[in-house]
C-alpha positions in Angstrom: 137.5 79.4 255.3 141.3 79.1 255.7 142.7 81.9 257.9 144.4 84.7 256.0 147.8 85.7 256.8 148.4 86.9 260.3 148.3 90.7 260.4 151.6 92.5 260.8 153.8 89.4 260.0 154.6 90.3 256.3 154.9 94.0 257.2 157.7 93.3 259.7 160.8 91.4 259.1 159.6 87.8 258.8 162.1 84.9 258.6 162.1 82.8 255.4 160.0 80.1 257.2 157.3 82.6 258.5 157.1 84.2 255.0 156.5 80.7 253.5 153.8 79.9 255.9 151.9 83.2 255.3 152.2 82.9 251.6 150.9 79.4 251.6 148.0 80.4 253.8 147.2 83.2 251.3 147.3 80.8 248.5 144.9 78.4 250.4 142.6 81.2 251.2 142.5 82.4 247.6 141.9 78.9 246.3 138.7 78.6 248.5 137.2 81.7 247.1 134.6 81.3 244.3 136.6 80.6 241.0 139.8 80.4 243.0 140.2 76.7 242.1 138.8 74.1 239.7 135.6 72.2 240.5 136.1 69.0 242.3 133.9 65.9 242.4 133.2 64.5 245.8 131.2 61.3 246.4 128.9 61.2 249.4 130.1 59.0 252.2 127.6 58.0 255.0 125.5 61.1 254.1 128.3 63.6 254.2 131.0 65.3 252.1 134.0 67.6 253.2 134.2 70.7 251.2 137.7 71.2 250.0 137.1 74.1 247.6 134.2 76.4 246.7 132.8 74.6 243.6 131.8 71.0 244.2 130.1 68.4 241.9 128.5 65.9 244.3 128.2 62.2 243.4 126.2 59.5 245.1 127.9 56.9 247.1 128.9 53.9 244.9 127.2 55.4 241.8 123.7 54.8 243.3 120.7 56.2 241.5 119.7 58.4 244.5 121.6 59.4 247.7 121.0 61.7 250.7 123.3 64.6 251.6 122.8 65.3 255.2 125.9 67.2 256.3 129.0 69.2 255.0 131.8 68.2 257.4 133.9 71.2 258.6 137.6 71.0 259.0 139.1 73.1 261.8 140.9 75.4 259.1 137.4 76.6 257.9 135.8 79.7 259.5 132.4 81.2 259.4 131.7 82.8 256.0 132.9 80.1 253.7 130.7 79.8 250.6 130.2 76.7 248.5 128.4 76.0 245.2 127.3 72.4 245.0 125.5 70.5 242.2 124.9 66.9 241.2 127.3 65.2 238.9 124.8 63.4 236.8 121.1 63.6 236.1 121.0 59.9 236.5 122.2 60.1 240.1 119.9 62.3 242.1 121.4 64.0 245.2 118.7 64.6 247.9 119.9 67.7 249.9 118.2 67.1 253.3 117.0 70.0 255.5 118.1 70.3 259.1 119.2 66.6 259.8 121.0 67.7 262.8 124.7 67.4 263.8 127.7 69.5 262.9 127.5 70.5 259.3 123.7 70.3 259.0 122.2 72.1 256.0 119.4 74.7 256.5 117.4 75.3 253.4 115.4 78.5 252.9 111.9 76.8 252.3 112.5 74.3 255.2 112.1 71.4 252.7 114.5 69.0 251.2 115.9 69.9 247.7 116.5 67.3 244.9 119.4 68.1 242.7 118.4 66.1 239.6 120.3 68.0 236.9 124.0 69.1 236.7 122.6 72.6 235.8 120.9 73.0 239.3 123.1 74.5 241.8 122.7 75.3 245.5 124.7 78.0 247.3 125.5 77.6 251.0 127.5 79.6 253.5 128.9 78.4 256.9 127.6 79.9 260.1 128.5 78.2 263.3 127.9 74.6 263.0 125.4 74.9 260.1 125.4 75.6 256.4 122.9 78.1 255.5 121.3 78.4 252.0 122.1 81.7 250.3 120.3 80.9 247.1 119.7 78.3 244.3 119.7 78.1 240.7 117.1 75.5 239.7 116.0 75.7 236.1 112.3 75.0 236.2 111.6 75.0 232.5 107.9 74.2 231.7 108.8 70.8 230.5 112.2 69.2 230.1 111.5 65.6 229.1 108.7 63.1 228.4 108.0 59.3 228.9 105.5 56.9 227.7 103.5 54.7 230.1 101.2 51.9 229.3 100.4 50.5 232.7 99.8 51.8 236.2 102.8 54.0 237.5 103.7 55.9 240.6 105.4 59.3 240.1 108.9 59.4 241.5 111.4 62.2 242.2 113.0 61.7 238.7 109.8 62.7 237.0 109.9 66.4 237.8 109.3 68.6 234.8 108.3 65.6 232.5 105.3 65.0 230.4 103.8 61.6 231.2 102.3 60.3 228.0 99.8 57.4 228.7 98.5 54.9 226.2 95.6 53.2 227.8 94.7 51.0 224.8 95.2 47.8 226.8 93.1 48.9 229.7 92.5 51.6 232.4 95.7 53.1 233.6 96.2 54.7 237.0 99.0 57.3 237.6 99.5 57.7 241.3 100.8 61.0 242.8 103.0 60.6 246.0 102.6 62.7 249.0 103.8 66.2 248.1 106.0 66.5 251.2 108.2 63.7 249.7 109.0 65.8 246.7 110.6 69.1 246.0 108.5 72.3 246.2 107.3 73.3 242.7 107.6 69.7 241.4 105.6 69.6 238.3 104.3 67.1 235.7 101.7 66.9 233.0 99.7 63.8 232.4 98.2 63.2 228.9 96.0 60.5 227.6 97.2 59.9 223.9 95.1 56.8 222.7 91.6 56.8 221.3 90.2 54.0 223.3 87.4 54.4 225.8 89.8 53.3 228.6 90.3 56.1 231.3 93.5 57.5 232.7 93.1 58.1 236.4 95.4 60.5 238.1 95.1 59.5 241.7 96.0 61.9 244.6 94.5 64.7 246.5 94.5 67.6 243.9 93.3 71.1 245.0 91.8 69.4 248.1 89.4 67.5 245.8 88.9 64.2 244.0 91.4 62.7 241.6 91.3 63.6 237.9 90.0 61.2 235.2 91.1 61.7 231.5 88.4 60.1 229.4 89.1 61.2 225.9 92.0 61.2 223.6 94.5 64.2 224.1 93.0 65.3 227.5 95.7 66.3 229.9 96.2 67.7 233.5 99.3 69.5 234.8 99.9 69.4 238.5 102.5 71.1 240.8 103.4 70.8 244.5 103.2 73.8 246.7 104.3 73.0 250.3 102.1 70.0 251.2 99.6 70.2 248.5 99.1 69.3 244.8 97.6 72.0 242.6 96.4 72.1 239.0 98.2 74.6 236.8 96.8 73.3 233.4 93.9 71.2 232.5 92.8 70.6 228.9 89.5 69.1 227.9 88.9 68.0 224.4 86.1 68.8 221.9 85.3 65.5 220.3 85.3 65.3 216.5 82.6 67.4 214.8 82.7 70.0 217.5 82.8 73.8 216.6 81.7 75.2 220.0 85.0 75.3 221.8 86.1 78.9 222.4 82.8 80.2 221.1 83.4 79.5 217.4 80.3 79.4 215.4 78.6 76.4 217.0 78.1 73.0 215.4 77.3 69.6 216.6 79.5 67.9 219.2 79.4 64.1 219.0 80.2 61.4 221.6 78.7 60.3 224.8 81.6 61.8 227.0 83.1 65.2 226.6 83.9 68.7 227.7 84.0 72.1 225.9 85.1 75.4 227.0 83.6 78.7 225.7 85.4 82.0 226.1 83.4 83.7 223.5 79.7 83.7 222.8 78.5 80.9 220.5 76.1 77.8 220.2 76.4 74.5 221.9 74.6 71.7 220.1 73.6 68.9 222.7 75.1 65.5 221.4 72.9 62.6 220.6 72.0 60.5 223.6 72.7 63.3 226.1 69.9 64.4 228.4 71.9 66.2 231.1 75.0 68.4 231.1 77.0 70.0 233.9 77.5 73.7 233.5 80.2 75.9 235.1 79.5 79.5 234.3 81.2 82.7 235.2 80.0 86.3 234.7 82.4 89.1 233.6 84.3 91.0 236.3 83.8 94.7 236.5 86.6 97.3 236.0 88.5 99.1 238.8 87.6 102.7 239.6 89.9 105.4 238.3 91.6 108.1 240.5 92.2 111.7 239.7 94.9 114.0 241.0 92.9 115.8 243.6 94.9 116.9 246.7 94.5 116.3 249.5 93.2 112.9 248.5 90.6 111.1 250.8 90.8 107.8 249.0 91.7 106.1 245.7 89.2 104.3 243.6 87.6 100.9 244.6 88.3 97.6 243.0 86.0 96.0 240.6 83.6 93.2 241.6 83.9 89.6 240.6 81.3 88.0 238.4 79.0 85.4 239.8 80.1 81.7 239.5 78.2 78.6 239.2 80.2 75.3 239.3 79.1 72.0 237.8 75.4 72.8 237.9 73.3 69.8 236.4 71.0 71.1 233.6 68.5 69.0 231.8 68.7 69.2 228.0 67.4 67.6 224.8 69.6 65.8 222.3 70.1 68.0 219.3 69.0 71.2 221.2 71.0 74.3 220.2 71.9 76.3 223.2 72.9 79.9 222.9 76.0 80.6 225.0 76.7 84.2 226.0 79.9 85.1 227.6 79.9 88.3 229.7 82.7 90.7 228.9 85.0 92.3 231.4 83.9 95.8 232.4 86.2 98.8 231.4 88.3 100.4 234.0 87.3 104.0 235.0 89.3 106.8 233.7 91.0 109.2 235.9 88.4 110.2 238.5 85.7 108.1 236.9 83.8 105.0 237.8 84.2 101.7 236.2 82.0 99.6 233.8 80.0 96.7 235.0 80.9 93.1 234.1 78.6 91.3 231.5 76.1 88.5 232.2 77.1 85.0 231.0 74.3 82.7 230.2 73.7 79.0 229.1 70.5 79.6 227.0 67.5 80.2 229.3 68.7 77.4 231.7 71.3 79.3 233.8 72.9 82.7 234.0 75.7 84.3 236.0 75.6 88.1 236.7 78.6 90.4 236.0 80.4 92.3 238.7 79.0 95.6 239.8 80.6 99.0 239.1 83.3 100.4 241.3 83.4 104.0 242.5 86.1 106.5 241.5 88.6 107.9 243.9 88.5 111.3 245.8 85.9 110.4 248.4 85.6 107.4 250.7 84.7 104.8 248.3 83.5 101.2 247.9 84.5 98.5 245.6 82.2 97.0 243.0 79.7 94.4 244.3 80.1 90.8 243.2 77.7 89.6 240.7 76.5 86.9 243.1 77.6 84.6 246.0 80.0 82.7 243.8 82.4 85.8 243.6 83.7 88.4 245.9 83.3 92.2 245.9 86.1 94.5 245.2 88.0 96.1 248.0 87.0 99.7 248.7 89.5 102.4 248.2 91.0 104.2 251.3 93.8 106.4 252.5 96.6 106.4 255.1 98.0 109.4 256.8 101.6 110.1 256.9 102.7 110.1 260.5 106.0 111.9 260.3 108.3 113.7 257.9 107.8 116.7 255.7 104.6 115.4 254.5 103.1 114.8 258.0 99.3 114.8 258.1 98.8 114.3 254.4 96.8 111.4 252.9 98.1 108.8 250.5 95.3 107.1 248.6 95.3 103.3 248.3 93.4 101.7 245.6 91.2 98.7 246.1 91.9 95.2 244.8 89.5 93.7 242.4 87.2 90.8 243.6 88.2 87.2 242.9 86.6 83.8 242.6 87.6 80.2 242.3 88.5 80.6 238.6 89.8 84.2 238.6 92.2 86.1 240.8 93.0 89.7 241.4 96.5 91.3 241.1 97.9 92.3 244.4 100.1 94.9 242.9 99.2 98.3 244.5 99.1 100.9 241.8 101.2 103.9 242.7 100.5 107.5 241.6 100.6 107.8 237.8 100.1 104.1 237.3 97.0 102.3 235.8 95.3 99.5 237.7 96.0 95.8 236.9 93.5 93.9 234.8 91.7 91.0 236.4 93.3 87.5 235.9 91.6 84.3 234.7 87.8 84.4 234.3 85.4 86.9 235.9 87.8 88.7 238.4 87.6 92.4 239.0 90.1 95.0 237.9 92.4 96.9 240.3 91.9 100.5 241.0 94.5 103.0 239.7 96.9 105.4 241.3 96.5 109.2 241.0 95.8 110.3 237.5 95.5 106.7 236.3 92.7 104.6 234.7 91.3 101.5 236.6 92.2 97.9 235.4 89.8 96.0 233.2 87.7 93.2 234.5 88.3 89.7 233.2 85.7 88.2 230.9 83.5 85.3 232.0 83.4 81.8 230.5 81.2 78.6 230.2 82.5 75.1 230.7 80.1 72.3 229.7 80.6 68.5 230.6 78.6 65.5 229.7 78.8 61.9 230.6 81.4 62.5 233.3 79.4 62.7 236.6 
């Protein structure tokens, strides 16, 4: 920042010239503070701008659709500690703030990745330290979706698609939506791709997603949402569609499900009627997770309760069926958490008729003794963590034990809460499908296990 007035000058007997210099320096110093001057628009020139005030709208060089900002040049009048707010001037002209490009005025971003300013409402806060500008924070509005676009032909996702719904009409033929390498995009870059036509032409979403194969959207209104996390694409939303005539999704009262290709999700018990012409289905099944153990207020405490065990998981198991067969679907409920000082309830068994079943998670022990978490229902899930205690090494409570509650078991479709329950708090419930509940703090109840589910696919192998 501009140097503030020299100490002692104004307090002495300054000449008119000295007084003028000091007042002008004080004015310049104040104008560089946040809110001390109006925002200015600075176009990028050869990858750089020179900050002249604290609030800057950055424009691309020559009005280009995209441009890189590598450095903030630093006049000699600026000292360490200067803070600037920067944003892009227009959503149609994306500013790519590049991380650690080297040279005086390089920009060091907190997540060690480039940042794309693709909206005037996104702001980056930097402060000067030595020869670099260090990120203090950012305001990037990551609404679930902020725009949509229609595609009727093959398309590769670009940096401008962040936060968009990509609606695809494949009436004219198969359409491929290609995901670029995640490292070329901002972290938490997200899109949803949805097939909107009723043709049999598939929409292929191509890229390494969750370390596995690309996604194929085969029926109308199927969709998949993906988000970048460091160097990977991850699914955050995936919607299969019950073809017309279905009543089994969500465990409604059953009914026939028509069509040679389809998927259906049961989160409650119900009946699945095998469609005509279908002789094999792929079943993913999860048993219910058990609850977390409760912990009483016994002092001195040896340990808090154990976490609930995950239900067993079967993923895409091929099952031979008969067209028209009515298959009873049972969804295992989540086990109740233990009350203060009590053990938990076991998770329920999920089943696909007599063809396949997934056991629920085992009960978790209460606190007060060295305890173990609930056992997993099978090899597809993990057991809950045992409760334990730590001894306070110093201070007025030296030598006393603090009980630590166990985390619930997790699986590929359900996760545990890693929030440790303090004294007087109840444990967290399992998240997703079939995960175990977390143990409680002292005088609290364990969290409830998550219920299981059944996901049935046909014609999609």
